[in-house]
DOMARBA-197944 format. One record per residue (C-alpha): residue in one letter; x, y, z. Coordinates in steps of 0.05 Angstrom, whole numbers. Example, Ala and Ser with C-alpha at 12.3 -4.5 7.8 and 13.67 -1.06 7.14 Angstrom:
2
['A', [246, -90, 156]]
['S', [273, -21, 143]]
END
This chain:
511
['M', [2712, 3283, 2462]]
['S', [2675, 3225, 2492]]
['N', [2692, 3154, 2470]]
['D', [2629, 3126, 2499]]
['K', [2592, 3084, 2449]]
['K', [2519, 3097, 2437]]
['K', [2475, 3048, 2474]]
['K', [2447, 2996, 2427]]
['F', [2371, 2993, 2426]]
['K', [2346, 2935, 2467]]
['F', [2276, 2908, 2453]]
['P', [2233, 2914, 2516]]
['S', [2215, 2854, 2559]]
['A', [2151, 2813, 2550]]
['Y', [2119, 2850, 2609]]
['T', [2130, 2918, 2576]]
['V', [2105, 2894, 2509]]
['L', [2041, 2867, 2539]]
['L', [2028, 2928, 2583]]
['A', [2038, 2973, 2522]]
['I', [1986, 2932, 2484]]
['M', [1938, 2940, 2542]]
['I', [1947, 3015, 2541]]
['A', [1937, 3017, 2465]]
['I', [1872, 2978, 2470]]
['A', [1847, 3024, 2525]]
['L', [1862, 3085, 2481]]
['I', [1830, 3053, 2419]]
['T', [1764, 3042, 2457]]
['Q', [1760, 3117, 2470]]
['V', [1752, 3132, 2395]]
['V', [1718, 3072, 2365]]
['P', [1643, 3084, 2359]]
['G', [1595, 3036, 2393]]
['V', [1645, 3001, 2439]]
['K', [1647, 3011, 2514]]
['K', [1702, 3060, 2533]]
['A', [1754, 3029, 2578]]
['Q', [1760, 3063, 2646]]
['L', [1825, 3074, 2683]]
['S', [1804, 3020, 2731]]
['D', [1797, 2970, 2674]]
['L', [1869, 2984, 2653]]
['V', [1897, 2983, 2724]]
['M', [1863, 2917, 2741]]
['A', [1875, 2882, 2674]]
['P', [1936, 2842, 2696]]
['V', [1900, 2816, 2758]]
['T', [1836, 2804, 2719]]
['G', [1877, 2764, 2670]]
['M', [1898, 2719, 2727]]
['V', [1834, 2712, 2768]]
['G', [1779, 2744, 2727]]
['V', [1708, 2715, 2730]]
['K', [1657, 2717, 2674]]
['D', [1590, 2749, 2689]]
['V', [1546, 2690, 2669]]
['A', [1481, 2730, 2667]]
['L', [1513, 2784, 2624]]
['D', [1543, 2730, 2579]]
['A', [1473, 2702, 2567]]
['E', [1445, 2772, 2552]]
['I', [1501, 2786, 2503]]
['Q', [1488, 2720, 2467]]
['K', [1413, 2733, 2465]]
['S', [1425, 2803, 2437]]
['M', [1473, 2775, 2385]]
['D', [1421, 2724, 2362]]
['E', [1365, 2775, 2358]]
['N', [1399, 2839, 2336]]
['G', [1469, 2820, 2314]]
['V', [1533, 2854, 2337]]
['E', [1499, 2921, 2345]]
['G', [1452, 2891, 2396]]
['A', [1509, 2856, 2433]]
['L', [1549, 2920, 2437]]
['K', [1489, 2957, 2465]]
['T', [1482, 2903, 2519]]
['I', [1555, 2911, 2537]]
['N', [1549, 2986, 2541]]
['D', [1485, 2984, 2582]]
['A', [1513, 2934, 2633]]
['D', [1529, 2961, 2702]]
['G', [1588, 2915, 2712]]
['S', [1643, 2885, 2669]]
['Y', [1637, 2821, 2628]]
['M', [1702, 2796, 2658]]
['S', [1720, 2822, 2727]]
['V', [1752, 2802, 2793]]
['W', [1688, 2825, 2827]]
['N', [1641, 2778, 2790]]
['E', [1617, 2714, 2823]]
['G', [1625, 2646, 2790]]
['Q', [1678, 2603, 2758]]
['V', [1747, 2635, 2749]]
['K', [1764, 2644, 2676]]
['G', [1832, 2677, 2686]]
['A', [1900, 2644, 2676]]
['I', [1912, 2626, 2749]]
['D', [1905, 2552, 2734]]
['V', [1958, 2556, 2679]]
['A', [2003, 2600, 2721]]
['L', [2000, 2552, 2780]]
['F', [2013, 2493, 2733]]
['V', [2075, 2529, 2706]]
['L', [2101, 2541, 2777]]
['I', [2090, 2468, 2797]]
['I', [2124, 2444, 2733]]
['G', [2183, 2487, 2754]]
['G', [2184, 2452, 2822]]
['F', [2178, 2384, 2789]]
['L', [2238, 2399, 2743]]
['G', [2276, 2426, 2803]]
['V', [2270, 2359, 2840]]
['V', [2287, 2318, 2778]]
['T', [2347, 2363, 2763]]
['K', [2372, 2354, 2834]]
['T', [2376, 2279, 2824]]
['G', [2423, 2289, 2765]]
['A', [2379, 2242, 2723]]
['L', [2365, 2294, 2669]]
['D', [2438, 2312, 2659]]
['A', [2458, 2238, 2657]]
['G', [2400, 2220, 2611]]
['V', [2412, 2277, 2563]]
['G', [2486, 2262, 2562]]
['A', [2472, 2189, 2546]]
['L', [2423, 2207, 2491]]
['V', [2470, 2256, 2458]]
['K', [2527, 2206, 2462]]
['K', [2483, 2154, 2428]]
['L', [2462, 2203, 2374]]
['K', [2534, 2226, 2360]]
['G', [2534, 2249, 2288]]
['K', [2458, 2243, 2282]]
['E', [2437, 2299, 2329]]
['L', [2401, 2335, 2273]]
['M', [2349, 2278, 2270]]
['L', [2322, 2300, 2337]]
['I', [2289, 2360, 2303]]
['P', [2243, 2325, 2252]]
['V', [2224, 2270, 2300]]
['L', [2206, 2316, 2357]]
['M', [2171, 2368, 2313]]
['F', [2128, 2314, 2282]]
['L', [2110, 2284, 2351]]
['F', [2092, 2352, 2380]]
['S', [2052, 2370, 2318]]
['L', [2011, 2306, 2328]]
['G', [1992, 2335, 2396]]
['G', [1972, 2401, 2363]]
['T', [1930, 2373, 2307]]
['S', [1895, 2321, 2350]]
['Y', [1880, 2356, 2416]]
['G', [1907, 2427, 2410]]
['M', [1971, 2418, 2450]]
['A', [1989, 2489, 2471]]
['E', [1995, 2512, 2544]]
['E', [2014, 2443, 2568]]
['S', [2075, 2445, 2521]]
['L', [2106, 2494, 2571]]
['A', [2124, 2433, 2612]]
['F', [2173, 2410, 2558]]
['Y', [2212, 2474, 2543]]
['A', [2266, 2466, 2596]]
['L', [2280, 2394, 2577]]
['I', [2280, 2404, 2501]]
['T', [2323, 2467, 2506]]
['A', [2374, 2431, 2551]]
['T', [2375, 2372, 2504]]
['M', [2386, 2414, 2441]]
['M', [2442, 2454, 2475]]
['A', [2476, 2389, 2497]]
['A', [2470, 2364, 2425]]
['G', [2510, 2424, 2400]]
['F', [2454, 2472, 2380]]
['D', [2430, 2536, 2412]]
['P', [2368, 2549, 2456]]
['L', [2330, 2577, 2396]]
['V', [2331, 2508, 2363]]
['G', [2299, 2478, 2425]]
['A', [2245, 2532, 2429]]
['A', [2231, 2529, 2354]]
['T', [2224, 2453, 2356]]
['L', [2170, 2458, 2408]]
['L', [2135, 2522, 2390]]
['L', [2132, 2508, 2316]]
['G', [2117, 2434, 2325]]
['C', [2056, 2445, 2369]]
['G', [2036, 2509, 2333]]
['I', [2037, 2480, 2263]]
['G', [1996, 2422, 2289]]
['C', [1943, 2471, 2315]]
['L', [1946, 2510, 2249]]
['G', [1929, 2446, 2212]]
['S', [1878, 2421, 2263]]
['T', [1844, 2356, 2241]]
['V', [1804, 2335, 2303]]
['N', [1828, 2387, 2353]]
['P', [1768, 2399, 2399]]
['F', [1790, 2469, 2418]]
['A', [1791, 2492, 2345]]
['I', [1752, 2445, 2300]]
['G', [1705, 2422, 2355]]
['A', [1691, 2493, 2379]]
['A', [1681, 2519, 2308]]
['V', [1634, 2462, 2288]]
['S', [1594, 2471, 2352]]
['A', [1589, 2547, 2343]]
['A', [1569, 2540, 2270]]
['G', [1518, 2487, 2288]]
['A', [1487, 2534, 2340]]
['A', [1477, 2584, 2282]]
['G', [1443, 2530, 2240]]
['V', [1502, 2512, 2195]]
['T', [1523, 2439, 2189]]
['I', [1597, 2426, 2179]]
['N', [1623, 2363, 2144]]
['Q', [1680, 2341, 2190]]
['G', [1708, 2293, 2138]]
['T', [1722, 2353, 2094]]
['T', [1753, 2394, 2150]]
['I', [1799, 2335, 2167]]
['A', [1822, 2331, 2095]]
['I', [1837, 2405, 2089]]
['G', [1867, 2405, 2159]]
['A', [1915, 2349, 2141]]
['A', [1942, 2390, 2083]]
['L', [1948, 2452, 2127]]
['W', [1985, 2410, 2178]]
['L', [2034, 2369, 2137]]
['I', [2056, 2418, 2084]]
['P', [2073, 2476, 2132]]
['L', [2105, 2424, 2179]]
['I', [2153, 2400, 2125]]
['I', [2170, 2472, 2109]]
['S', [2182, 2487, 2183]]
['I', [2225, 2425, 2195]]
['I', [2270, 2443, 2135]]
['Y', [2275, 2515, 2160]]
['V', [2294, 2496, 2232]]
['M', [2343, 2442, 2209]]
['K', [2378, 2490, 2162]]
['Y', [2389, 2540, 2219]]
['A', [2409, 2484, 2268]]
['K', [2460, 2457, 2218]]
['K', [2493, 2526, 2213]]
['V', [2496, 2534, 2289]]
['Y', [2523, 2464, 2298]]
['A', [2580, 2478, 2248]]
['D', [2595, 2548, 2274]]
['K', [2572, 2572, 2343]]
['N', [2580, 2644, 2319]]
['A', [2524, 2633, 2269]]
['T', [2472, 2638, 2324]]
['I', [2426, 2699, 2322]]
['L', [2421, 2700, 2398]]
['S', [2455, 2756, 2436]]
['K', [2510, 2743, 2487]]
['G', [2462, 2759, 2543]]
['E', [2412, 2707, 2518]]
['L', [2467, 2654, 2510]]
['D', [2495, 2668, 2579]]
['A', [2425, 2664, 2611]]
['A', [2411, 2598, 2575]]
['H', [2480, 2571, 2593]]
['D', [2468, 2587, 2667]]
['A', [2400, 2555, 2665]]
['F', [2412, 2492, 2624]]
['S', [2486, 2475, 2619]]
['N', [2522, 2428, 2666]]
['D', [2591, 2458, 2678]]
['S', [2611, 2405, 2729]]
['E', [2675, 2368, 2714]]
['E', [2640, 2305, 2740]]
['I', [2608, 2262, 2687]]
['L', [2543, 2238, 2718]]
['E', [2532, 2164, 2713]]
['L', [2464, 2138, 2690]]
['D', [2459, 2088, 2746]]
['G', [2399, 2046, 2767]]
['K', [2368, 2100, 2812]]
['R', [2373, 2154, 2758]]
['K', [2344, 2106, 2706]]
['F', [2284, 2095, 2752]]
['V', [2277, 2171, 2760]]
['L', [2276, 2179, 2684]]
['V', [2223, 2125, 2678]]
['L', [2180, 2163, 2728]]
['F', [2196, 2228, 2691]]
['A', [2172, 2198, 2625]]
['L', [2111, 2168, 2659]]
['S', [2092, 2237, 2686]]
['F', [2088, 2266, 2615]]
['A', [2056, 2204, 2585]]
['V', [2000, 2209, 2636]]
['M', [1993, 2284, 2623]]
['I', [1984, 2272, 2548]]
['M', [1936, 2214, 2559]]
['S', [1895, 2254, 2609]]
['V', [1880, 2315, 2566]]
['I', [1860, 2279, 2501]]
['P', [1783, 2282, 2499]]
['W', [1775, 2207, 2489]]
['S', [1699, 2209, 2490]]
['N', [1700, 2255, 2428]]
['F', [1733, 2198, 2391]]
['G', [1684, 2145, 2416]]
['V', [1732, 2118, 2470]]
['T', [1693, 2109, 2535]]
['I', [1737, 2059, 2572]]
['F', [1766, 2112, 2618]]
['E', [1701, 2144, 2640]]
['N', [1683, 2096, 2696]]
['T', [1751, 2067, 2712]]
['T', [1800, 2124, 2723]]
['A', [1763, 2177, 2763]]
['W', [1783, 2146, 2831]]
['F', [1849, 2183, 2832]]
['N', [1827, 2256, 2831]]
['G', [1753, 2255, 2814]]
['S', [1763, 2265, 2739]]
['P', [1772, 2208, 2688]]
['L', [1830, 2207, 2639]]
['G', [1809, 2252, 2582]]
['G', [1775, 2300, 2630]]
['W', [1837, 2327, 2664]]
['W', [1858, 2399, 2656]]
['F', [1906, 2445, 2692]]
['P', [1881, 2435, 2764]]
['E', [1888, 2359, 2757]]
['L', [1954, 2365, 2720]]
['T', [1981, 2411, 2774]]
['I', [1969, 2362, 2831]]
['W', [1994, 2304, 2788]]
['F', [2062, 2337, 2777]]
['F', [2066, 2357, 2850]]
['L', [2055, 2285, 2872]]
['M', [2105, 2260, 2821]]
['S', [2156, 2310, 2848]]
['V', [2148, 2280, 2918]]
['L', [2150, 2208, 2891]]
['I', [2214, 2221, 2851]]
['G', [2247, 2253, 2912]]
['I', [2229, 2192, 2955]]
['V', [2252, 2142, 2902]]
['Y', [2319, 2177, 2897]]
['R', [2323, 2177, 2973]]
['M', [2329, 2252, 2978]]
['S', [2319, 2282, 3047]]
['E', [2255, 2320, 3062]]
['E', [2296, 2384, 3064]]
['D', [2326, 2371, 2995]]
['I', [2258, 2354, 2964]]
['V', [2226, 2418, 2991]]
['G', [2287, 2461, 2975]]
['S', [2296, 2438, 2904]]
['F', [2221, 2442, 2892]]
['I', [2217, 2514, 2917]]
['N', [2279, 2534, 2877]]
['G', [2247, 2504, 2814]]
['C', [2183, 2543, 2826]]
['A', [2223, 2607, 2834]]
['D', [2253, 2598, 2765]]
['M', [2182, 2599, 2735]]
['V', [2153, 2659, 2771]]
['G', [2167, 2706, 2712]]
['V', [2134, 2657, 2663]]
['A', [2072, 2651, 2707]]
['L', [2064, 2727, 2709]]
['V', [2071, 2732, 2633]]
['V', [2015, 2681, 2624]]
['G', [1968, 2721, 2669]]
['I', [1983, 2788, 2638]]
['S', [1973, 2762, 2567]]
['R', [1904, 2736, 2587]]
['G', [1888, 2806, 2614]]
['V', [1897, 2834, 2543]]
['S', [1842, 2788, 2517]]
['F', [1795, 2806, 2574]]
['M', [1802, 2881, 2559]]
['M', [1779, 2866, 2488]]
['A', [1719, 2827, 2513]]
['N', [1699, 2879, 2565]]
['S', [1697, 2936, 2514]]
['G', [1665, 2896, 2458]]
['L', [1721, 2917, 2412]]
['D', [1728, 2845, 2388]]
['L', [1654, 2844, 2367]]
['Y', [1661, 2911, 2332]]
['I', [1719, 2886, 2291]]
['L', [1682, 2821, 2275]]
['D', [1622, 2862, 2249]]
['K', [1666, 2904, 2203]]
['A', [1702, 2841, 2179]]
['S', [1637, 2806, 2160]]
['G', [1617, 2869, 2121]]
['V', [1680, 2863, 2080]]
['L', [1666, 2790, 2064]]
['S', [1593, 2798, 2047]]
['G', [1606, 2819, 1975]]
['V', [1661, 2768, 1960]]
['S', [1656, 2698, 1933]]
['G', [1696, 2636, 1914]]
['M', [1772, 2633, 1920]]
['L', [1777, 2705, 1941]]
['F', [1728, 2693, 1999]]
['A', [1772, 2637, 2027]]
['N', [1835, 2679, 2027]]
['M', [1802, 2743, 2051]]
['A', [1772, 2703, 2109]]
['Y', [1842, 2678, 2124]]
['L', [1870, 2749, 2126]]
['I', [1813, 2772, 2170]]
['Y', [1824, 2714, 2218]]
['I', [1898, 2733, 2222]]
['A', [1878, 2803, 2245]]
['L', [1825, 2777, 2293]]
['S', [1873, 2726, 2324]]
['F', [1920, 2781, 2346]]
['L', [1862, 2809, 2386]]
['I', [1833, 2742, 2409]]
['P', [1890, 2691, 2416]]
['S', [1844, 2638, 2446]]
['T', [1822, 2592, 2389]]
['S', [1760, 2567, 2424]]
['G', [1741, 2639, 2443]]
['L', [1751, 2664, 2372]]
['A', [1710, 2606, 2344]]
['S', [1652, 2619, 2392]]
['V', [1646, 2693, 2374]]
['S', [1662, 2690, 2299]]
['M', [1630, 2626, 2272]]
['P', [1558, 2647, 2285]]
['I', [1572, 2707, 2240]]
['F', [1618, 2679, 2186]]
['A', [1591, 2608, 2176]]
['P', [1519, 2631, 2157]]
['L', [1550, 2686, 2113]]
['A', [1590, 2633, 2074]]
['Q', [1528, 2590, 2066]]
['K', [1489, 2650, 2041]]
['L', [1542, 2663, 1988]]
['N', [1540, 2589, 1966]]
['I', [1610, 2577, 1993]]
['A', [1626, 2513, 2031]]
['P', [1625, 2532, 2106]]
['E', [1683, 2482, 2117]]
['I', [1728, 2533, 2082]]
['I', [1712, 2583, 2137]]
['V', [1730, 2532, 2191]]
['S', [1796, 2518, 2156]]
['A', [1811, 2592, 2146]]
['F', [1797, 2603, 2220]]
['C', [1846, 2547, 2241]]
['A', [1899, 2571, 2193]]
['G', [1892, 2644, 2212]]
['S', [1893, 2634, 2287]]
['G', [1947, 2581, 2279]]
['I', [1998, 2625, 2243]]
['V', [1986, 2684, 2290]]
['N', [1994, 2640, 2352]]
['L', [2065, 2624, 2329]]
['V', [2086, 2697, 2341]]
['T', [2034, 2739, 2376]]
['P', [2057, 2772, 2442]]
['T', [1987, 2764, 2470]]
['S', [1997, 2688, 2473]]
['G', [2019, 2660, 2540]]
['V', [2049, 2600, 2504]]
['V', [2094, 2643, 2460]]
['M', [2117, 2690, 2514]]
['G', [2120, 2636, 2567]]
['G', [2158, 2587, 2525]]
['L', [2209, 2639, 2503]]
['A', [2218, 2662, 2575]]
['I', [2234, 2590, 2597]]
['A', [2283, 2582, 2539]]
['K', [2315, 2650, 2556]]
['I', [2300, 2679, 2488]]
['D', [2280, 2752, 2476]]
['Y', [2215, 2762, 2438]]
['A', [2250, 2806, 2387]]
['T', [2299, 2749, 2372]]
['W', [2241, 2701, 2360]]
['V', [2208, 2750, 2312]]
['K', [2273, 2758, 2274]]
['F', [2281, 2683, 2269]]
['V', [2210, 2665, 2249]]
['T', [2192, 2722, 2201]]
['K', [2216, 2688, 2137]]
['L', [2184, 2622, 2157]]
['L', [2117, 2656, 2170]]
['A', [2119, 2685, 2100]]
['L', [2131, 2616, 2071]]
['I', [2074, 2586, 2112]]
['F', [2029, 2644, 2093]]
['V', [2039, 2631, 2019]]
['A', [2030, 2556, 2027]]
['T', [1966, 2566, 2066]]
['I', [1936, 2613, 2014]]
['I', [1949, 2561, 1960]]
['I', [1918, 2505, 2001]]
['L', [1856, 2546, 2018]]
['A', [1848, 2569, 1946]]
['A', [1853, 2497, 1922]]
['G', [1803, 2475, 1975]]
['S', [1752, 2528, 1954]]
['M', [1759, 2507, 1881]]
['V', [1747, 2434, 1896]]
['L', [1688, 2447, 1943]]
END
């Protein structure tokens, strides 16, 4: 009689989950009427297309024209009649894949590798935790609020990947587990995006797309509803994370992480050295440069001109050709690379140590960079087949006979479903608003409700969807399995869902 224990089921890795979703989408296109059937080549090339795919600009213009003239049916016909693919590695033009984000993640890894080599992070985190002795729990509400400010104002998402290693290490040193660090960041930024007030990638994109369809949106109203959708779920999330953190702090066995996850995080973020690193003058200077690196990153991606601030336009482009407020991943990538070199020089590291620690840091992020690219490939498969447009068309049909409070919450449910398929907020806004905003107006419903339902729907999904490079990438950096995150966040999502329904219902009654 064998004493071998049955192997416990282990949830597959992020790569397997994403590849399974790709296969499922390819199969679905074979049976859905009207959409372009995915070919084997589409499936095989999807991960690479997700990294370096290029949009066919001419086909994009044709699809848009067909949509304007003949609706979704016309757009689907254009996609089916096209010789090539909408998104493909063979198209010519500007790369729309995730290669810029993936390269940014790699360089961030190199940057953290150099900073870690100096010992400044270990010394700084140690000093911070010592100063907060007995008040470590206060890190959670403060950090979650700050990150949520980034989410609600400028849609802080992919760039938050730069903070995961630091926040996870800090929370572990404070006596919590890696899940507290990941939740602080992912929920902080994510709840901010859910309750977008002036976020140009959500509110801005939605207002622009609705305007192109002839619908005017009152941004004062969207800011008011957005503030409620931001602050109420944020308070709920802070209480939820603090409750879990308190349990883990009191009893390390209360963690829901597996031994494998804890060991991986311990190897990545814990300092087992007997030596207590001193926060000397050189390390303090490194930490100043470290903080400056992130301060400039945040300053550089906020679209200042959208808020009427024009001071940076003609005064800051000398550095890399783009003014502050106009930077994105290419500019951020070179910024962190240069700061890696500067920090190494300031700490008087040898050329060999700078290069070695930088390359080792990049190596730690290779898996994350691949996840980001593969997740983008899922979205591109949807666009190439027109499956996203097909679902949009069916969704608008469901809403066409509904009015008032029910309309707001049904739109919210529909956006939750759509956001699983199209995790990009700006992409979802551009394809859905020209359909939903005029429909709301036709039914005498304030179109601002549709914008708020869109932000809330895409926001709650992007806290958990495996097709988001931020979710999968952030969890990979923090050494947390996707299944563990789902287990942790499920109850919270239910609470946020209920709160959001109440807020949208109240908004539709007032408007």
